[in-house]
C-alpha positions as CSV (number, residue, x, y, z in Angstrom):
1,X,93.4,86.7,84.4
2,X,95.9,88.0,86.7
3,X,96.6,91.7,88.3
4,X,100.4,92.9,87.0
5,X,102.2,95.1,89.1
6,X,105.5,97.5,88.4
7,X,107.3,99.7,89.4
8,X,110.8,101.5,88.6
9,X,111.1,101.4,85.4
10,X,112.4,104.9,85.4
11,X,111.7,105.7,81.6
12,X,114.5,107.5,79.9
13,X,115.7,108.6,76.5
14,X,120.0,107.5,77.2
15,X,118.2,103.8,77.9
16,X,116.0,103.0,74.7
17,X,115.7,99.5,75.1
18,X,114.1,99.7,77.9
19,X,111.4,101.9,76.9
20,X,111.5,99.7,73.9
21,X,110.5,97.0,76.6
22,X,108.3,98.3,78.3
23,X,106.5,99.2,75.0
24,X,106.2,95.2,74.2
25,X,105.2,94.7,77.8
26,X,102.2,96.9,77.4
27,X,101.2,95.4,73.6
28,X,101.5,91.9,74.8
29,X,101.6,90.6,78.2
30,X,100.2,93.5,80.1
31,X,96.3,92.8,77.9
32,X,96.3,89.0,79.2
33,X,95.9,90.5,82.5
34,X,92.8,92.7,84.4
35,X,94.5,94.9,85.4
36,X,98.1,97.2,85.3
37,X,99.2,99.2,88.5
38,X,102.2,101.5,88.5
39,X,103.8,101.7,92.0
40,X,106.0,104.6,91.0
41,X,109.0,106.1,89.0
42,X,107.6,105.2,86.0
43,X,109.7,107.5,84.6
44,X,113.5,109.5,85.2
45,X,112.0,112.6,86.1
46,X,108.6,114.3,85.1
47,X,108.8,118.2,84.6
48,X,105.2,118.7,84.6
49,X,102.0,117.9,82.5
50,X,103.1,120.6,80.5
51,X,106.2,119.6,79.3
52,X,106.0,116.0,78.5
53,X,109.6,115.3,77.4
54,X,109.3,113.7,73.8
55,X,110.9,110.9,74.8
56,X,108.4,110.1,76.5
57,X,105.5,110.3,74.0
58,X,106.1,106.8,73.0
59,X,105.1,105.3,76.5
60,X,102.2,107.2,77.0
61,X,100.7,106.3,73.9
62,X,101.0,102.7,74.1
63,X,99.7,103.1,77.4
64,X,96.7,104.5,76.2
65,X,96.6,101.1,73.7
66,X,96.6,98.9,76.8
67,X,93.6,101.1,78.0
68,X,91.9,101.0,74.9
69,X,92.1,97.2,75.1
70,X,90.2,97.1,78.4
71,X,92.9,96.8,80.8
72,X,92.4,98.8,83.5
73,X,95.7,100.8,84.6
74,X,96.6,103.3,87.8
75,X,99.7,104.9,88.3
76,X,101.5,105.7,91.2
77,X,103.4,108.8,92.2
78,X,107.1,108.0,93.8
79,X,109.9,110.0,94.2
80,X,110.8,110.9,90.2
81,X,107.5,112.1,88.7
82,X,105.8,113.1,91.4
83,X,104.4,115.8,89.6
84,X,102.2,114.0,87.0
85,X,99.0,115.5,87.0
86,X,95.2,114.9,86.2
87,X,96.6,116.2,81.9
88,X,99.4,113.3,82.2
89,X,96.7,110.6,83.4
90,X,94.0,112.0,80.5
91,X,97.2,111.6,77.3
92,X,97.8,107.8,78.9
93,X,94.8,106.4,79.7
94,X,95.3,106.1,83.4
95,X,93.0,106.5,86.5
96,X,96.2,108.1,89.4
97,X,96.5,106.3,92.9
98,X,97.6,107.8,96.3
99,X,100.1,107.0,98.3
100,X,99.0,104.2,100.1
101,X,95.7,102.3,98.5
102,X,94.4,99.7,99.8
103,X,93.3,97.2,97.0
104,X,90.6,93.9,97.3
105,X,93.2,91.3,95.8
106,X,91.7,88.5,95.1
107,X,90.0,87.8,98.0
108,X,93.1,89.7,99.9
109,X,93.3,93.0,101.4
110,X,96.7,94.2,100.0
111,X,98.4,98.0,100.3
112,X,100.4,99.1,97.5
113,X,103.3,102.1,98.5
114,X,105.8,103.4,96.5
115,X,107.9,102.3,99.5
116,X,109.8,105.7,100.1
117,X,108.1,106.4,102.6
118,X,108.9,103.3,104.7
119,X,112.7,104.2,104.6
120,X,112.4,106.1,106.9
121,X,116.9,105.1,108.8
122,X,117.2,108.1,105.9
123,X,116.3,110.9,107.5
124,X,118.4,113.5,105.4
125,X,116.1,112.0,102.3
126,X,112.3,112.2,104.4
127,X,113.5,115.7,104.8
128,X,114.1,116.4,101.0
129,X,110.5,114.6,99.8
130,X,109.0,116.1,102.5
131,X,110.5,119.9,101.5
132,X,109.7,118.7,97.2
133,X,105.8,117.5,98.2
134,X,105.0,120.4,99.6
135,X,102.6,122.5,97.2
136,X,104.6,126.1,97.7
137,X,107.8,123.9,96.1
138,X,105.9,122.4,93.2
139,X,104.7,126.0,92.7
140,X,107.5,127.5,92.3
141,X,109.2,125.0,90.6
142,X,106.4,125.1,87.8
143,X,106.7,128.4,87.6
144,X,110.5,128.2,86.2
145,X,111.0,127.6,81.6
146,X,111.6,124.9,80.8
147,X,115.0,124.8,80.7
148,X,115.1,125.9,83.8
149,X,113.2,123.0,85.0
150,X,115.7,120.9,83.2
151,X,118.3,122.1,85.0
152,X,117.4,122.2,88.3
153,X,116.5,118.3,87.7
154,X,120.1,117.5,86.7
155,X,121.4,118.9,89.4
156,X,119.3,117.7,91.5
157,X,119.7,113.9,90.6
158,X,123.6,114.7,89.9
159,X,123.6,115.4,94.2
160,X,121.2,112.6,94.8
161,X,123.2,110.1,93.4
162,X,126.3,111.9,94.3
163,X,124.7,111.8,98.4
164,X,123.7,107.5,97.7
165,X,126.6,106.7,96.5
166,X,128.2,107.5,99.9
167,X,125.7,106.1,102.5
168,X,125.3,102.7,104.1
169,X,123.2,99.8,101.5
170,X,121.5,100.0,105.2
171,X,119.8,103.0,106.1
172,X,118.3,103.5,102.1
173,X,115.9,99.9,102.8
174,X,112.3,99.6,104.3
175,X,112.4,100.1,108.1
176,X,111.1,97.1,109.9
177,X,108.7,99.3,111.9
178,X,107.9,101.6,110.3
179,X,106.4,98.6,108.0
180,X,105.0,97.4,110.9
181,X,102.7,100.4,111.4
182,X,101.9,101.5,107.6
183,X,100.2,97.1,107.4
184,X,98.3,98.0,111.0
185,X,97.2,101.2,110.3
186,X,95.4,100.1,107.0
187,X,94.2,97.0,108.7
188,X,95.7,94.5,106.3
189,X,99.0,91.4,106.6
190,X,99.9,92.0,102.6
191,X,102.3,94.7,101.4
192,X,103.3,95.7,97.7
193,X,106.0,98.0,97.3
194,X,109.3,98.8,94.9
195,X,111.6,102.5,95.5
196,X,114.3,99.9,97.0
197,X,114.9,98.2,94.3
198,X,115.1,95.0,96.0
199,X,112.6,92.5,94.6
200,X,111.9,90.0,97.0
201,X,109.3,88.1,98.8
202,X,109.9,88.5,103.0
203,X,108.0,86.9,105.6
204,X,107.1,87.8,108.8
205,X,105.1,87.7,111.8
206,X,103.2,90.4,113.5
207,X,100.7,90.9,116.2
208,X,100.4,87.2,115.7
209,X,99.2,86.5,112.4
210,X,101.2,86.0,108.9
211,X,102.4,89.0,107.0
212,X,103.8,89.4,103.9
213,X,106.2,92.6,101.9
214,X,106.7,91.7,98.3
215,X,109.1,94.0,96.5
216,X,109.1,94.7,93.2
217,X,112.5,94.9,90.7
218,X,113.6,97.8,89.0
219,X,113.3,98.0,84.6
220,X,117.4,98.8,84.9
221,X,118.8,95.9,82.6
222,X,115.3,94.1,82.6
223,X,112.1,94.0,83.2
224,X,109.9,92.9,86.8
225,X,106.5,92.5,86.5
226,X,105.3,90.7,90.0
227,X,101.3,88.3,88.1
228,X,99.3,87.8,91.1
229,X,95.6,85.3,90.7
230,X,93.5,83.8,93.1
231,X,96.6,81.3,93.7
232,X,98.5,84.1,94.9
233,X,101.5,86.7,93.8
234,X,104.7,85.2,90.9
235,X,107.6,87.3,89.6
236,X,108.3,87.1,85.9
237,X,110.8,88.2,84.1
238,X,111.6,90.2,81.2
239,X,114.7,90.9,78.4
240,X,114.9,93.4,76.4
């Protein structure tokens, strides 16, 4: 049995082939696993548990079926779907995870994060993140009608895309000092995260011991899965 990790699917009605790929993954490869961890940005946007977009119905049903098949499913908030709550978790048959969370991965204590809090060089993003994670801001947003929420989200995405296109690439990646601080605080030497869409494995030395940072890939053109078992972790690719 293995434990699977994915992130940054950004499921969206404008990319139905990725939703279909995700559902096939849940009905096939994922059923062979002990558990599945989704480390943020499962959806392109989540506007509140009280207004689930029709485009997400198929994915939610497939997640519930996976849980019904005996596979534990854990979901962490990302920067696009941080409004997922208990009603979402009940519908999808999953458990919501705190960011960060430490798990015992076959005897190797491992820190799980979405990864955006590690991008400390992007000061403007961190300011925006603090604002939208404020309970008062979220309550005010959820007080709007569904149509108003959609308009607000579309405006935010347009502005975010424009601002991102003007930022240097290195600013939007994780800060190594922030990575090391997170590992020290958690007292672990392995980190798995998403957010940056820069799939890879990074080995380094931390306080005289070996450490690793495993980055999950996005699901824009194909699916990226990190498969971990007693022998270690390895990436797998899924094609639409």
